[in-house]
Structures are given as structure tokens and as C-alpha cells.
N, C-alpha and C positions, 0 to 999 in steps of 0.2 A: 397184414392187421391181419387177426383170424374174423372171418363170419365167426358171431354167434350160434344163426341160423343154419349149417352147415346144407342144408336141401333148396337154399336162394341162391342160387349163381349170379344174382347182380347185384352189381354196388346198392344202385336203387334202390330194389326189391328189397335187400338189408336194413334200405335208412326209414324207408315203408315199414319194414318189422318194429323199427328199434320207434318209431313212432304211435307206432297202433296197440302196439304190446308194453305198456306198464307198471310200473310195480304193482303192488297191489294196495297199497295206501296211499296209490295215490289218485287209482280210481276217483275216491271223493270229485274226485280237478275234474272227471271228464268235459274233454267239450269236442264237443265239430269239426270228422275234421278237414271241411272242406278249408281252402289255402285260405287265410286271413279274420279265421273265423274265429267265433270267444263266445259263445252259443255254446250254456253248458249243459250235458247232455246224460244220460245215462248210459251205463261202461256196456252195455248188452246194445245198443245206437251206433252206426258209424258217426250217422250227425244229425243234426237239428230240422227240422220238420222239410222248414224253411228252402229245404238245400238239398235234399232227399228229391225233393221234388222234379227240381231241375237232372234229375238221374232220367238217362230213361227206365223204361218200364222192364224187356228185356234185361239190363246189366243192376236192376234192381230186382230182379228173381236171380238171380247166378250167385249174387250177395248172397240175397238168405238161403242159397242152394249149399253156401259149401258153409256160413257158419253154424258156429258147432257150440249147443247149451250151454253155458260155462268156461266159456274159451277165454271171457276178458278174466275170467278170474285164477283157471288155471295159469293160461300163459302160452296153451298148445293146442296155438290153429295152425293150417296148412297150409301149401305156398296157394294150392288155389282162393282162397279165402282171403289172402294179406293181397295178390294180385288180382283178381274183382274187385277189392274194395280198391287198390292204388285205378285202376281202370274208371270207378265209381268218383272219384277225388275229379283226375282228372276232367269229366265227363263236363260235369260242376263247375272247374277251371275255367271250361273250350262255353259252356254254358254262356255263363257270365265276362267274357269276354267275348261276345257277340253283341254285345248290351249300352 
């Protein structure tokens, strides 16, 4: 299987990229990326407010640092953004498992 995003060496990041980078026509139905959450959010947001509050501040800053305005429309994201986004999703999953 050929990687769609050759800068991503790991299959889990490839899967995250596929999930995070939707076709432009799908952006109107963009949802929170926390596992199991179906809350609709603007395409520029990774998560709904409820889940974003569970992400530690330093990790939030990392996501913001690697976010590029317009990336959700032109689908040109960096590997660094995808890795930060994946860690944010994992942080929420961890926080919810401790409840």
C-alpha cells in the first residue's frame, strides 16, 4: 500500500492524516476528533471545547504552533501538526479513561 503522505513514515500517522484531512466537501460536516465524539466543530478546530479543555496547555500550544491558517482547506499540513494533533487526541483518551 502506497502512503498518501510520504513524509509520514508510520502507518498510525498515515491513518491520522487520512482522518484529519478530509475532502473539501466534507468540511461542512467536520467533527471533534476526540474518540467517539460527534460534536460538530468548525474545520479550523481539532476538537470541541469540552474535549479541548482536557488537553494539557503545553500540548495545546504545540498544536497551535504547528497549525497553519488555511490548512483545512488546501490540505497542506505538516507532519509536526499531525503528530501534535495525534498526541492531543491521545491525551483526551487518557483523561477520559481516568474518569
